[in-house]
All heavy atoms as a GROMACS GRO file, in nm:
protein
  601
    1MET      N    1 -17.238 -23.832   2.914
    1MET     CA    2 -17.142 -23.723   2.921
    1MET      C    3 -17.011 -23.768   2.860
    1MET      O    4 -16.964 -23.877   2.888
    1MET     CB    5 -17.119 -23.681   3.066
    1MET     CG    6 -17.235 -23.608   3.127
    1MET     SD    7 -17.198 -23.548   3.292
    1MET     CE    8 -17.212 -23.700   3.384
    2ARG      N    9 -16.955 -23.680   2.781
    2ARG     CA   10 -16.826 -23.708   2.718
    2ARG      C   11 -16.735 -23.586   2.734
    2ARG      O   12 -16.782 -23.474   2.741
    2ARG     CB   13 -16.846 -23.738   2.571
    2ARG     CG   14 -16.933 -23.859   2.545
    2ARG     CD   15 -16.947 -23.887   2.399
    2ARG     NE   16 -16.835 -23.957   2.343
    2ARG     CZ   17 -16.816 -24.090   2.340
    2ARG    NH1   18 -16.892 -24.164   2.383
    2ARG    NH2   19 -16.715 -24.149   2.290
    3TRP      N   20 -16.606 -23.612   2.736
    3TRP     CA   21 -16.510 -23.503   2.740
    3TRP      C   22 -16.516 -23.425   2.611
    3TRP      O   23 -16.527 -23.482   2.503
    3TRP     CB   24 -16.369 -23.558   2.760
    3TRP     CG   25 -16.346 -23.610   2.899
    3TRP    CD1   26 -16.341 -23.740   2.937
    3TRP    CD2   27 -16.329 -23.533   3.016
    3TRP    NE1   28 -16.321 -23.749   3.072
    3TRP    CE2   29 -16.313 -23.622   3.124
    3TRP    CE3   30 -16.325 -23.396   3.043
    3TRP    CZ2   31 -16.292 -23.581   3.254
    3TRP    CZ3   32 -16.304 -23.355   3.173
    3TRP    CH2   33 -16.288 -23.446   3.277
    4GLN      N   34 -16.508 -23.293   2.624
    4GLN     CA   35 -16.512 -23.203   2.509
    4GLN      C   36 -16.392 -23.109   2.516
    4GLN      O   37 -16.344 -23.078   2.625
    4GLN     CB   38 -16.640 -23.121   2.512
    4GLN     CG   39 -16.766 -23.206   2.512
    4GLN     CD   40 -16.889 -23.122   2.536
    4GLN    OE1   41 -16.908 -23.020   2.474
    4GLN    NE2   42 -16.971 -23.164   2.631
    5PRO      N   43 -16.341 -23.061   2.401
    5PRO     CA   44 -16.230 -22.965   2.404
    5PRO      C   45 -16.270 -22.840   2.484
    5PRO      O   46 -16.383 -22.794   2.476
    5PRO     CB   47 -16.208 -22.931   2.257
    5PRO     CG   48 -16.268 -23.044   2.181
    5PRO     CD   49 -16.382 -23.095   2.265
    6ILE      N   50 -16.176 -22.786   2.559
    6ILE     CA   51 -16.206 -22.673   2.646
    6ILE      C   52 -16.253 -22.551   2.566
    6ILE      O   53 -16.328 -22.468   2.617
    6ILE     CB   54 -16.085 -22.638   2.736
    6ILE    CG1   55 -16.126 -22.549   2.853
    6ILE    CG2   56 -15.973 -22.574   2.655
    6ILE    CD1   57 -16.219 -22.614   2.952
    7GLU      N   58 -16.216 -22.543   2.439
    7GLU     CA   59 -16.257 -22.429   2.356
    7GLU      C   60 -16.408 -22.426   2.334
    7GLU      O   61 -16.462 -22.322   2.295
    7GLU     CB   62 -16.186 -22.433   2.221
    7GLU     CG   63 -16.036 -22.420   2.228
    7GLU     CD   64 -15.965 -22.551   2.262
    7GLU    OE1   65 -16.025 -22.660   2.247
    7GLU    OE2   66 -15.849 -22.543   2.304
    8THR      N   67 -16.476 -22.537   2.359
    8THR     CA   68 -16.620 -22.544   2.334
    8THR      C   69 -16.705 -22.506   2.455
    8THR      O   70 -16.826 -22.498   2.443
    8THR     CB   71 -16.660 -22.685   2.288
    8THR    OG1   72 -16.635 -22.778   2.395
    8THR    CG2   73 -16.585 -22.726   2.163
    9VAL      N   74 -16.644 -22.481   2.569
    9VAL     CA   75 -16.720 -22.450   2.690
    9VAL      C   76 -16.776 -22.307   2.684
    9VAL      O   77 -16.713 -22.217   2.630
    9VAL     CB   78 -16.635 -22.470   2.817
    9VAL    CG1   79 -16.531 -22.363   2.833
    9VAL    CG2   80 -16.722 -22.478   2.941
   10ASP      N   81 -16.896 -22.290   2.738
   10ASP     CA   82 -16.958 -22.158   2.747
   10ASP      C   83 -16.902 -22.088   2.870
   10ASP      O   84 -16.925 -22.131   2.982
   10ASP     CB   85 -17.110 -22.172   2.758
   10ASP     CG   86 -17.181 -22.040   2.775
   10ASP    OD1   87 -17.117 -21.934   2.755
   10ASP    OD2   88 -17.299 -22.041   2.810
   11ARG      N   89 -16.827 -21.980   2.848
   11ARG     CA   90 -16.767 -21.906   2.960
   11ARG      C   91 -16.858 -21.791   3.001
   11ARG      O   92 -16.815 -21.679   3.018
   11ARG     CB   93 -16.629 -21.854   2.920
   11ARG     CG   94 -16.532 -21.964   2.894
   11ARG     CD   95 -16.397 -21.908   2.860
   11ARG     NE   96 -16.306 -22.015   2.825
   11ARG     CZ   97 -16.177 -22.002   2.808
   11ARG    NH1   98 -16.121 -21.883   2.820
   11ARG    NH2   99 -16.103 -22.104   2.775
   12GLY      N  100 -16.985 -21.822   3.018
   12GLY     CA  101 -17.084 -21.723   3.054
   12GLY      C  102 -17.058 -21.660   3.189
   12GLY      O  103 -16.971 -21.703   3.264
   13PRO      N  104 -17.137 -21.559   3.224
   13PRO     CA  105 -17.114 -21.483   3.347
   13PRO      C  106 -17.165 -21.551   3.474
   13PRO      O  107 -17.150 -21.497   3.582
   13PRO     CB  108 -17.192 -21.354   3.322
   13PRO     CG  109 -17.304 -21.398   3.233
   13PRO     CD  110 -17.245 -21.506   3.144
   14ASP      N  111 -17.225 -21.669   3.464
   14ASP     CA  112 -17.290 -21.728   3.580
   14ASP      C  113 -17.202 -21.814   3.669
   14ASP      O  114 -17.247 -21.872   3.764
   14ASP     CB  115 -17.412 -21.809   3.536
   14ASP     CG  116 -17.376 -21.927   3.447
   14ASP    OD1  117 -17.257 -21.938   3.409
   14ASP    OD2  118 -17.465 -22.006   3.416
   15ARG      N  119 -17.073 -21.824   3.641
   15ARG     CA  120 -16.978 -21.903   3.721
   15ARG      C  121 -17.023 -22.049   3.731
   15ARG      O  122 -17.013 -22.111   3.836
   15ARG     CB  123 -16.958 -21.843   3.859
   15ARG     CG  124 -16.900 -21.704   3.854
   15ARG     CD  125 -16.889 -21.644   3.989
   15ARG     NE  126 -16.767 -21.694   4.054
   15ARG     CZ  127 -16.728 -21.655   4.173
   15ARG    NH1  128 -16.798 -21.568   4.241
   15ARG    NH2  129 -16.620 -21.704   4.224
   16LYS      N  130 -17.074 -22.102   3.621
   16LYS     CA  131 -17.121 -22.240   3.619
   16LYS      C  132 -17.004 -22.336   3.638
   16LYS      O  133 -16.902 -22.327   3.571
   16LYS     CB  134 -17.190 -22.268   3.487
   16LYS     CG  135 -17.246 -22.407   3.478
   16LYS     CD  136 -17.318 -22.428   3.347
   16LYS     CE  137 -17.371 -22.569   3.340
   16LYS     NZ  138 -17.435 -22.594   3.212
   17ALA      N  139 -17.020 -22.429   3.730
   17ALA     CA  140 -16.916 -22.527   3.759
   17ALA      C  141 -16.914 -22.636   3.652
   17ALA      O  142 -17.018 -22.682   3.606
   17ALA     CB  143 -16.938 -22.589   3.896
   18ILE      N  144 -16.793 -22.676   3.615
   18ILE     CA  145 -16.771 -22.786   3.522
   18ILE      C  146 -16.659 -22.874   3.577
   18ILE      O  147 -16.588 -22.834   3.669
   18ILE     CB  148 -16.735 -22.736   3.380
   18ILE    CG1  149 -16.607 -22.652   3.384
   18ILE    CG2  150 -16.851 -22.658   3.319
   18ILE    CD1  151 -16.549 -22.619   3.249
   19LEU      N  152 -16.640 -22.987   3.516
   19LEU     CA  153 -16.529 -23.074   3.548
   19LEU      C  154 -16.420 -23.050   3.444
   19LEU      O  155 -16.448 -23.060   3.324
   19LEU     CB  156 -16.573 -23.220   3.547
   19LEU     CG  157 -16.474 -23.322   3.600
   19LEU    CD1  158 -16.441 -23.294   3.746
   19LEU    CD2  159 -16.532 -23.462   3.585
   20GLY      N  160 -16.302 -23.012   3.488
   20GLY     CA  161 -16.192 -22.983   3.395
   20GLY      C  162 -16.082 -23.088   3.405
   20GLY      O  163 -16.051 -23.136   3.514
   21TRP      N  164 -16.023 -23.122   3.291
   21TRP     CA  165 -15.912 -23.219   3.285
   21TRP      C  166 -15.782 -23.144   3.267
   21TRP      O  167 -15.767 -23.059   3.178
   21TRP     CB  168 -15.932 -23.315   3.169
   21TRP     CG  169 -15.813 -23.400   3.141
   21TRP    CD1  170 -15.732 -23.394   3.031
   21TRP    CD2  171 -15.758 -23.503   3.224
   21TRP    NE1  172 -15.631 -23.487   3.041
   21TRP    CE2  173 -15.644 -23.555   3.159
   21TRP    CE3  174 -15.793 -23.555   3.348
   21TRP    CZ2  175 -15.567 -23.657   3.213
   21TRP    CZ3  176 -15.715 -23.657   3.401
   21TRP    CH2  177 -15.605 -23.707   3.335
   22PHE      N  178 -15.685 -23.174   3.355
   22PHE     CA  179 -15.554 -23.111   3.354
   22PHE      C  180 -15.448 -23.218   3.327
   22PHE      O  181 -15.409 -23.293   3.416
   22PHE     CB  182 -15.528 -23.043   3.489
   22PHE     CG  183 -15.624 -22.931   3.515
   22PHE    CD1  184 -15.751 -22.955   3.566
   22PHE    CD2  185 -15.589 -22.801   3.482
   22PHE    CE1  186 -15.839 -22.852   3.587
   22PHE    CE2  187 -15.678 -22.696   3.504
   22PHE     CZ  188 -15.804 -22.722   3.554
   23PRO      N  189 -15.403 -23.227   3.201
   23PRO     CA  190 -15.314 -23.337   3.162
   23PRO      C  191 -15.176 -23.336   3.227
   23PRO      O  192 -15.120 -23.443   3.250
   23PRO     CB  193 -15.303 -23.321   3.010
   23PRO     CG  194 -15.332 -23.179   2.984
   23PRO     CD  195 -15.430 -23.137   3.088
   24ALA      N  196 -15.121 -23.220   3.259
   24ALA     CA  197 -14.987 -23.216   3.318
   24ALA      C  198 -14.982 -23.289   3.452
   24ALA      O  199 -14.882 -23.351   3.485
   24ALA     CB  200 -14.941 -23.072   3.333
   25ILE      N  201 -15.093 -23.281   3.527
   25ILE     CA  202 -15.097 -23.349   3.657
   25ILE      C  203 -15.190 -23.470   3.656
   25ILE      O  204 -15.211 -23.531   3.760
   25ILE     CB  205 -15.134 -23.250   3.769
   25ILE    CG1  206 -15.267 -23.181   3.739
   25ILE    CG2  207 -15.024 -23.149   3.790
   25ILE    CD1  208 -15.318 -23.092   3.850
   26LYS      N  209 -15.247 -23.498   3.538
   26LYS     CA  210 -15.336 -23.613   3.521
   26LYS      C  211 -15.445 -23.614   3.629
   26LYS      O  212 -15.462 -23.711   3.703
   26LYS     CB  213 -15.259 -23.743   3.521
   26LYS     CG  214 -15.163 -23.755   3.404
   26LYS     CD  215 -15.093 -23.889   3.405
   26LYS     CE  216 -15.011 -23.906   3.282
   26LYS     NZ  217 -14.882 -23.848   3.283
   27CYS      N  218 -15.517 -23.503   3.636
   27CYS     CA  219 -15.615 -23.486   3.742
   27CYS      C  220 -15.733 -23.405   3.692
   27CYS      O  221 -15.721 -23.328   3.596
   27CYS     CB  222 -15.548 -23.414   3.859
   27CYS     SG  223 -15.645 -23.418   4.010
   28THR      N  224 -15.848 -23.420   3.758
   28THR     CA  225 -15.965 -23.339   3.729
   28THR      C  226 -15.994 -23.250   3.849
   28THR      O  227 -15.963 -23.285   3.963
   28THR     CB  228 -16.089 -23.426   3.701
   28THR    OG1  229 -16.116 -23.506   3.815
   28THR    CG2  230 -16.068 -23.513   3.579
   29PHE      N  231 -16.054 -23.133   3.820
   29PHE     CA  232 -16.098 -23.041   3.924
   29PHE      C  233 -16.234 -22.986   3.884
   29PHE      O  234 -16.263 -22.970   3.765
   29PHE     CB  235 -16.003 -22.922   3.938
   29PHE     CG  236 -15.871 -22.955   4.001
   29PHE    CD1  237 -15.758 -22.967   3.922
   29PHE    CD2  238 -15.860 -22.974   4.137
   29PHE    CE1  239 -15.636 -22.996   3.978
   29PHE    CE2  240 -15.738 -23.004   4.195
   29PHE     CZ  241 -15.625 -23.016   4.114
   30THR      N  242 -16.315 -22.954   3.984
   30THR     CA  243 -16.438 -22.880   3.959
   30THR      C  244 -16.397 -22.734   3.950
   30THR      O  245 -16.342 -22.678   4.045
   30THR     CB  246 -16.539 -22.902   4.072
   30THR    OG1  247 -16.564 -23.042   4.083
   30THR    CG2  248 -16.668 -22.829   4.044
   31ILE      N  249 -16.423 -22.674   3.834
   31ILE     CA  250 -16.373 -22.540   3.805
   31ILE      C  251 -16.484 -22.450   3.750
   31ILE      O  252 -16.590 -22.499   3.712
   31ILE     CB  253 -16.257 -22.543   3.704
   31ILE    CG1  254 -16.301 -22.607   3.572
   31ILE    CG2  255 -16.137 -22.614   3.764
   31ILE    CD1  256 -16.197 -22.604   3.461
   32TYR      N  257 -16.457 -22.322   3.745
   32TYR     CA  258 -16.545 -22.225   3.677
   32TYR      C  259 -16.457 -22.116   3.617
   32TYR      O  260 -16.343 -22.094   3.660
   32TYR     CB  261 -16.649 -22.166   3.772
   32TYR     CG  262 -16.592 -22.078   3.880
   32TYR    CD1  263 -16.580 -21.939   3.859
   32TYR    CD2  264 -16.551 -22.131   4.001
   32TYR    CE1  265 -16.527 -21.858   3.957
   32TYR    CE2  266 -16.498 -22.049   4.099
   32TYR     CZ  267 -16.486 -21.914   4.077
   32TYR     OH  268 -16.432 -21.834   4.174
   33TRP      N  269 -16.510 -22.047   3.516
   33TRP     CA  270 -16.438 -21.938   3.452
   33TRP      C  271 -16.466 -21.810   3.530
   33TRP      O  272 -16.581 -21.770   3.547
   33TRP     CB  273 -16.482 -21.923   3.308
   33TRP     CG  274 -16.414 -21.810   3.237
   33TRP    CD1  275 -16.470 -21.692   3.200
   33TRP    CD2  276 -16.278 -21.806   3.195
   33TRP    NE1  277 -16.376 -21.614   3.137
   33TRP    CE2  278 -16.256 -21.681   3.132
   33TRP    CE3  279 -16.171 -21.895   3.204
   33TRP    CZ2  280 -16.134 -21.645   3.079
   33TRP    CZ3  281 -16.049 -21.858   3.151
   33TRP    CH2  282 -16.031 -21.735   3.090
   34ASP      N  283 -16.361 -21.746   3.578
   34ASP     CA  284 -16.372 -21.620   3.650
   34ASP      C  285 -16.357 -21.508   3.547
   34ASP      O  286 -16.246 -21.481   3.500
   34ASP     CB  287 -16.265 -21.610   3.758
   34ASP     CG  288 -16.280 -21.486   3.844
   34ASP    OD1  289 -16.321 -21.380   3.790
   34ASP    OD2  290 -16.250 -21.495   3.964
   35LYS      N  291 -16.468 -21.444   3.511
   35LYS     CA  292 -16.465 -21.345   3.404
   35LYS      C  293 -16.388 -21.219   3.443
   35LYS      O  294 -16.334 -21.151   3.358
   35LYS     CB  295 -16.606 -21.309   3.359
   35LYS     CG  296 -16.686 -21.231   3.460
   35LYS     CD  297 -16.821 -21.191   3.404
   35LYS     CE  298 -16.893 -21.103   3.504
   35LYS     NZ  299 -17.012 -21.046   3.449
   36HIS      N  300 -16.380 -21.188   3.572
   36HIS     CA  301 -16.307 -21.068   3.614
   36HIS      C  302 -16.157 -21.089   3.606
   36HIS      O  303 -16.084 -21.002   3.562
   36HIS     CB  304 -16.349 -21.028   3.756
   36HIS     CG  305 -16.493 -20.992   3.765
   36HIS    ND1  306 -16.548 -20.883   3.701
   36HIS    CD2  307 -16.596 -21.052   3.830
   36HIS    CE1  308 -16.677 -20.877   3.724
   36HIS    NE2  309 -16.710 -20.979   3.804
   37ASP      N  310 -16.110 -21.206   3.650
   37ASP     CA  311 -15.966 -21.237   3.645
   37ASP      C  312 -15.924 -21.303   3.514
   37ASP      O  313 -15.806 -21.323   3.491
   37ASP     CB  314 -15.928 -21.327   3.762
   37ASP     CG  315 -15.935 -21.254   3.895
   37ASP    OD1  316 -15.927 -21.130   3.896
   37ASP    OD2  317 -15.950 -21.322   3.999
   38ARG      N  318 -16.026 -21.340   3.433
   38ARG     CA  319 -16.002 -21.405   3.304
   38ARG      C  320 -15.912 -21.528   3.318
   38ARG      O  321 -15.810 -21.542   3.253
   38ARG     CB  322 -15.945 -21.306   3.202
   38ARG     CG  323 -16.038 -21.189   3.176
   38ARG     CD  324 -15.989 -21.092   3.073
   38ARG     NE  325 -15.950 -21.152   2.946
   38ARG     CZ  326 -16.034 -21.192   2.850
   38ARG    NH1  327 -16.162 -21.181   2.867
   38ARG    NH2  328 -15.986 -21.242   2.738
   39ARG      N  329 -15.956 -21.618   3.409
   39ARG     CA  330 -15.881 -21.743   3.430
   39ARG      C  331 -15.975 -21.848   3.489
   39ARG      O  332 -16.082 -21.817   3.542
   39ARG     CB  333 -15.764 -21.721   3.524
   39ARG     CG  334 -15.808 -21.687   3.664
   39ARG     CD  335 -15.692 -21.674   3.758
   39ARG     NE  336 -15.741 -21.658   3.893
   39ARG     CZ  337 -15.674 -21.605   3.990
   39ARG    NH1  338 -15.553 -21.563   3.970
   39ARG    NH2  339 -15.728 -21.595   4.110
   40TRP      N  340 -15.932 -21.971   3.483
   40TRP     CA  341 -16.006 -22.082   3.545
   40TRP      C  342 -15.974 -22.081   3.693
   40TRP      O  343 -15.861 -22.061   3.735
   40TRP     CB  344 -15.965 -22.214   3.482
   40TRP     CG  345 -16.012 -22.226   3.342
   40TRP    CD1  346 -15.936 -22.216   3.229
   40TRP    CD2  347 -16.145 -22.249   3.298
   40TRP    NE1  348 -16.014 -22.228   3.118
   40TRP    CE2  349 -16.144 -22.251   3.158
   40TRP    CE3  350 -16.267 -22.268   3.364
   40TRP    CZ2  351 -16.259 -22.270   3.082
   40TRP    CZ3  352 -16.381 -22.286   3.289
   40TRP    CH2  353 -16.376 -22.288   3.151
   41THR      N  354 -16.077 -22.105   3.773
   41THR     CA  355 -16.063 -22.110   3.918
   41THR      C  356 -16.128 -22.239   3.967
   41THR      O  357 -16.228 -22.282   3.912
   41THR     CB  358 -16.132 -21.988   3.983
   41THR    OG1  359 -16.072 -21.870   3.928
   41THR    CG2  360 -16.116 -21.986   4.133
   42TYR      N  361 -16.068 -22.303   4.066
   42TYR     CA  362 -16.128 -22.425   4.119
   42TYR      C  363 -16.182 -22.400   4.258
   42TYR      O  364 -16.145 -22.305   4.326
   42TYR     CB  365 -16.031 -22.543   4.115
   42TYR     CG  366 -15.914 -22.535   4.209
   42TYR    CD1  367 -15.921 -22.591   4.336
   42TYR    CD2  368 -15.795 -22.476   4.170
   42TYR    CE1  369 -15.813 -22.586   4.422
   42TYR    CE2  370 -15.687 -22.471   4.255
   42TYR     CZ  371 -15.697 -22.526   4.380
   42TYR     OH  372 -15.590 -22.520   4.466
   43PHE      N  373 -16.272 -22.487   4.298
   43PHE     CA  374 -16.336 -22.476   4.429
   43PHE      C  375 -16.248 -22.541   4.534
   43PHE      O  376 -16.202 -22.653   4.517
   43PHE     CB  377 -16.473 -22.542   4.427
   43PHE     CG  378 -16.569 -22.473   4.334
   43PHE    CD1  379 -16.582 -22.514   4.203
   43PHE    CD2  380 -16.644 -22.366   4.379
   43PHE    CE1  381 -16.669 -22.449   4.117
   43PHE    CE2  382 -16.732 -22.301   4.294
   43PHE     CZ  383 -16.745 -22.343   4.163
   44GLY      N  384 -16.226 -22.471   4.644
   44GLY     CA  385 -16.141 -22.524   4.750
   44GLY      C  386 -15.997 -22.482   4.729
   44GLY      O  387 -15.958 -22.430   4.625
   45GLY      N  388 -15.915 -22.504   4.828
   45GLY     CA  389 -15.774 -22.469   4.816
   45GLY      C  390 -15.754 -22.319   4.797
   45GLY      O  391 -15.832 -22.238   4.845
   46HIS      N  392 -15.652 -22.283   4.725
   46HIS     CA  393 -15.620 -22.143   4.702
   46HIS      C  394 -15.696 -22.084   4.584
   46HIS      O  395 -15.696 -21.964   4.564
   46HIS     CB  396 -15.471 -22.126   4.681
   46HIS     CG  397 -15.392 -22.163   4.801
   46HIS    ND1  398 -15.325 -22.282   4.811
   46HIS    CD2  399 -15.375 -22.099   4.919
   46HIS    CE1  400 -15.268 -22.289   4.929
   46HIS    NE2  401 -15.295 -22.179   4.996
   47GLY      N  402 -15.755 -22.167   4.504
   47GLY     CA  403 -15.841 -22.118   4.398
   47GLY      C  404 -15.779 -22.103   4.261
   47GLY      O  405 -15.845 -22.130   4.163
   48GLN      N  406 -15.654 -22.062   4.250
   48GLN     CA  407 -15.597 -22.038   4.118
   48GLN      C  408 -15.551 -22.168   4.053
   48GLN      O  409 -15.482 -22.249   4.114
   48GLN     CB  410 -15.480 -21.942   4.127
   48GLN     CG  411 -15.425 -21.905   3.991
   48GLN     CD  412 -15.315 -21.801   4.000
   48GLN    OE1  413 -15.277 -21.759   4.108
   48GLN    NE2  414 -15.263 -21.762   3.887
   49VAL      N  415 -15.590 -22.187   3.927
   49VAL     CA  416 -15.546 -22.301   3.850
   49VAL      C  417 -15.416 -22.261   3.780
   49VAL      O  418 -15.410 -22.158   3.714
   49VAL     CB  419 -15.653 -22.341   3.746
   49VAL    CG1  420 -15.603 -22.450   3.656
   49VAL    CG2  421 -15.780 -22.384   3.818
   50LEU      N  422 -15.310 -22.341   3.795
   50LEU     CA  423 -15.180 -22.304   3.741
   50LEU      C  424 -15.161 -22.340   3.594
   50LEU      O  425 -15.069 -22.292   3.531
   50LEU     CB  426 -15.070 -22.367   3.826
   50LEU     CG  427 -15.072 -22.324   3.973
   50LEU    CD1  428 -14.963 -22.396   4.051
   50LEU    CD2  429 -15.056 -22.173   3.984
   51GLU      N  430 -15.243 -22.423   3.542
   51GLU     CA  431 -15.240 -22.455   3.399
   51GLU      C  432 -15.383 -22.455   3.348
   51GLU      O  433 -15.476 -22.469   3.426
   51GLU     CB  434 -15.175 -22.591   3.374
   51GLU     CG  435 -15.261 -22.707   3.421
   51GLU     CD  436 -15.214 -22.842   3.367
   51GLU    OE1  437 -15.187 -22.855   3.247
   51GLU    OE2  438 -15.205 -22.934   3.448
   52ASP      N  439 -15.400 -22.436   3.220
   52ASP     CA  440 -15.534 -22.439   3.163
   52ASP      C  441 -15.577 -22.582   3.137
   52ASP      O  442 -15.495 -22.665   3.093
   52ASP     CB  443 -15.538 -22.361   3.032
   52ASP     CG  444 -15.537 -22.211   3.055
   52ASP    OD1  445 -15.579 -22.167   3.164
   52ASP    OD2  446 -15.495 -22.139   2.964
   53PRO      N  447 -15.703 -22.612   3.161
   53PRO     CA  448 -15.751 -22.746   3.128
   53PRO      C  449 -15.757 -22.762   2.977
   53PRO      O  450 -15.769 -22.664   2.903
   53PRO     CB  451 -15.892 -22.748   3.189
   53PRO     CG  452 -15.934 -22.604   3.190
   53PRO     CD  453 -15.809 -22.526   3.213
   54THR      N  454 -15.748 -22.886   2.931
   54THR     CA  455 -15.757 -22.912   2.787
   54THR      C  456 -15.895 -22.961   2.749
   54THR      O  457 -15.934 -22.949   2.634
   54THR     CB  458 -15.654 -23.016   2.742
   54THR    OG1  459 -15.676 -23.138   2.815
   54THR    CG2  460 -15.513 -22.966   2.764
   55HIS      N  461 -15.968 -23.019   2.844
   55HIS     CA  462 -16.100 -23.076   2.817
   55HIS      C  463 -16.194 -23.047   2.934
   55HIS      O  464 -16.149 -23.018   3.045
   55HIS     CB  465 -16.091 -23.227   2.794
   55HIS     CG  466 -16.022 -23.261   2.668
   55HIS    ND1  467 -15.885 -23.256   2.656
   55HIS    CD2  468 -16.070 -23.296   2.548
   55HIS    CE1  469 -15.852 -23.289   2.533
   55HIS    NE2  470 -15.962 -23.313   2.465
   56TRP      N  471 -16.323 -23.060   2.909
   56TRP     CA  472 -16.422 -23.037   3.012
   56TRP      C  473 -16.543 -23.126   2.988
   56TRP      O  474 -16.561 -23.181   2.880
   56TRP     CB  475 -16.466 -22.890   3.011
   56TRP     CG  476 -16.559 -22.857   2.898
   56TRP    CD1  477 -16.522 -22.830   2.769
   56TRP    CD2  478 -16.700 -22.850   2.902
   56TRP    NE1  479 -16.632 -22.806   2.692
   56TRP    CE2  480 -16.744 -22.817   2.772
   56TRP    CE3  481 -16.794 -22.867   3.001
   56TRP    CZ2  482 -16.879 -22.802   2.741
   56TRP    CZ3  483 -16.928 -22.851   2.968
   56TRP    CH2  484 -16.968 -22.818   2.841
   57MET      N  485 -16.624 -23.140   3.093
   57MET     CA  486 -16.755 -23.204   3.081
   57MET      C  487 -16.845 -23.147   3.189
   57MET      O  488 -16.797 -23.097   3.290
   57MET     CB  489 -16.746 -23.357   3.089
   57MET     CG  490 -16.716 -23.414   3.224
   57MET     SD  491 -16.739 -23.593   3.239
   57MET     CE  492 -16.651 -23.659   3.103
   58PRO      N  493 -16.976 -23.152   3.166
   58PRO     CA  494 -17.068 -23.105   3.270
   58PRO      C  495 -17.058 -23.193   3.394
   58PRO      O  496 -17.021 -23.310   3.385
   58PRO     CB  497 -17.206 -23.119   3.207
   58PRO     CG  498 -17.185 -23.149   3.063
   58PRO     CD  499 -17.046 -23.199   3.047
   59LEU      N  500 -17.090 -23.135   3.507
   59LEU     CA  501 -17.094 -23.216   3.629
   59LEU      C  502 -17.213 -23.311   3.622
   59LEU      O  503 -17.317 -23.277   3.564
   59LEU     CB  504 -17.110 -23.126   3.751
   59LEU     CG  505 -16.993 -23.033   3.782
   59LEU    CD1  506 -17.025 -22.947   3.903
   59LEU    CD2  507 -16.866 -23.111   3.804
   60PRO      N  508 -17.200 -23.430   3.678
   60PRO     CA  509 -17.313 -23.523   3.678
   60PRO      C  510 -17.424 -23.472   3.770
   60PRO      O  511 -17.403 -23.384   3.853
   60PRO     CB  512 -17.252 -23.653   3.732
   60PRO     CG  513 -17.135 -23.609   3.812
   60PRO     CD  514 -17.084 -23.484   3.747
   61GLU      N  515 -17.539 -23.528   3.754
   61GLU     CA  516 -17.652 -23.496   3.844
   61GLU      C  517 -17.616 -23.541   3.985
   61GLU      O  518 -17.548 -23.643   4.002
   61GLU     CB  519 -17.778 -23.569   3.799
   61GLU     CG  520 -17.836 -23.515   3.669
   61GLU     CD  521 -17.882 -23.371   3.682
   61GLU    OE1  522 -17.942 -23.336   3.786
   61GLU    OE2  523 -17.858 -23.294   3.588
   62PRO      N  524 -17.658 -23.467   4.087
   62PRO     CA  525 -17.629 -23.511   4.224
   62PRO      C  526 -17.705 -23.639   4.257
   62PRO      O  527 -17.806 -23.669   4.193
   62PRO     CB  528 -17.679 -23.394   4.309
   62PRO     CG  529 -17.771 -23.317   4.224
   62PRO     CD  530 -17.733 -23.343   4.081
   63PRO      N  531 -17.655 -23.713   4.355
   63PRO     CA  532 -17.724 -23.837   4.392
   63PRO      C  533 -17.859 -23.810   4.456
   63PRO      O  534 -17.884 -23.701   4.508
   63PRO     CB  535 -17.628 -23.901   4.493
   63PRO     CG  536 -17.548 -23.788   4.546
   63PRO     CD  537 -17.539 -23.685   4.437
   64ASP      N  538 -17.943 -23.910   4.452
   64ASP     CA  539 -18.072 -23.902   4.520
   64ASP      C  540 -18.043 -23.911   4.669
   64ASP      O  541 -17.992 -24.011   4.718
   64ASP     CB  542 -18.160 -24.018   4.474
   64ASP     CG  543 -18.295 -24.020   4.544
   64ASP    OD1  544 -18.328 -23.923   4.614
   64ASP    OD2  545 -18.368 -24.118   4.526
   65THR      N  546 -18.075 -23.805   4.741
   65THR     CA  547 -18.041 -23.801   4.884
   65THR      C  548 -18.160 -23.829   4.974
   65THR      O  549 -18.152 -23.812   5.095
   65THR     CB  550 -17.981 -23.664   4.920
   65THR    OG1  551 -18.075 -23.562   4.887
   65THR    CG2  552 -17.851 -23.641   4.849
   66GLU      N  553 -18.270 -23.873   4.916
   66GLU     CA  554 -18.387 -23.905   4.997
   66GLU      C  555 -18.353 -24.025   5.086
   66GLU      O  556 -18.298 -24.126   5.042
   66GLU     CB  557 -18.504 -23.940   4.906
   66GLU     CG  558 -18.631 -23.968   4.982
   66GLU     CD  559 -18.746 -23.997   4.888
   66GLU    OE1  560 -18.754 -23.935   4.782
   66GLU    OE2  561 -18.828 -24.084   4.922
   67TRP      N  562 -18.385 -24.013   5.214
   67TRP     CA  563 -18.354 -24.120   5.309
   67TRP      C  564 -18.441 -24.241   5.281
   67TRP      O  565 -18.562 -24.229   5.259
   67TRP     CB  566 -18.376 -24.071   5.452
   67TRP     CG  567 -18.341 -24.177   5.552
   67TRP    CD1  568 -18.217 -24.206   5.599
   67TRP    CD2  569 -18.432 -24.268   5.613
   67TRP    NE1  570 -18.226 -24.310   5.687
   67TRP    CE2  571 -18.356 -24.351   5.699
   67TRP    CE3  572 -18.569 -24.289   5.606
   67TRP    CZ2  573 -18.413 -24.450   5.774
   67TRP    CZ3  574 -18.624 -24.390   5.683
   67TRP    CH2  575 -18.546 -24.469   5.766
   68ARG      N  576 -18.378 -24.355   5.283
   68ARG     CA  577 -18.452 -24.480   5.266
   68ARG      C  578 -18.401 -24.580   5.370
   68ARG      O  579 -18.281 -24.593   5.390
   68ARG     CB  580 -18.428 -24.538   5.127
   68ARG     CG  581 -18.482 -24.454   5.018
   68ARG     CD  582 -18.464 -24.520   4.882
   68ARG     NE  583 -18.500 -24.427   4.778
   68ARG     CZ  584 -18.428 -24.400   4.673
   68ARG    NH1  585 -18.314 -24.459   4.656
   68ARG    NH2  586 -18.470 -24.314   4.584
   69PRO      N  587 -18.492 -24.650   5.435
   69PRO     CA  588 -18.446 -24.751   5.534
   69PRO      C  589 -18.372 -24.864   5.463
   69PRO      O  590 -18.403 -24.898   5.349
   69PRO     CB  591 -18.575 -24.800   5.598
   69PRO     CG  592 -18.683 -24.764   5.502
   69PRO     CD  593 -18.636 -24.646   5.424
   70ILE      N  594 -18.280 -24.920   5.532
   70ILE     CA  595 -18.203 -25.034   5.475
   70ILE      C  596 -18.282 -25.161   5.484
   70ILE      O  597 -18.349 -25.190   5.575
   70ILE     CB  598 -18.068 -25.048   5.549
   70ILE    CG1  599 -17.987 -24.923   5.525
   70ILE    CG2  600 -17.992 -25.170   5.502
   70ILE    CD1  601 -17.856 -24.920   5.600
   0.00000   0.00000   0.00000
């Protein structure tokens, strides 16, 4: 996975989560494009993103959660 310019992201209707980079605050958020409000929204908190991300990448695969004895 590599960072890609935000202009290349698919803003489809499925609210697919991505990782967004926000340079003003030097932080990443898990975000999705809200097609009704026409803005980026993040999960948790109040929801509204105050600046647009400049880059994005797909979320990594979730960890293997199968229980294994130590």
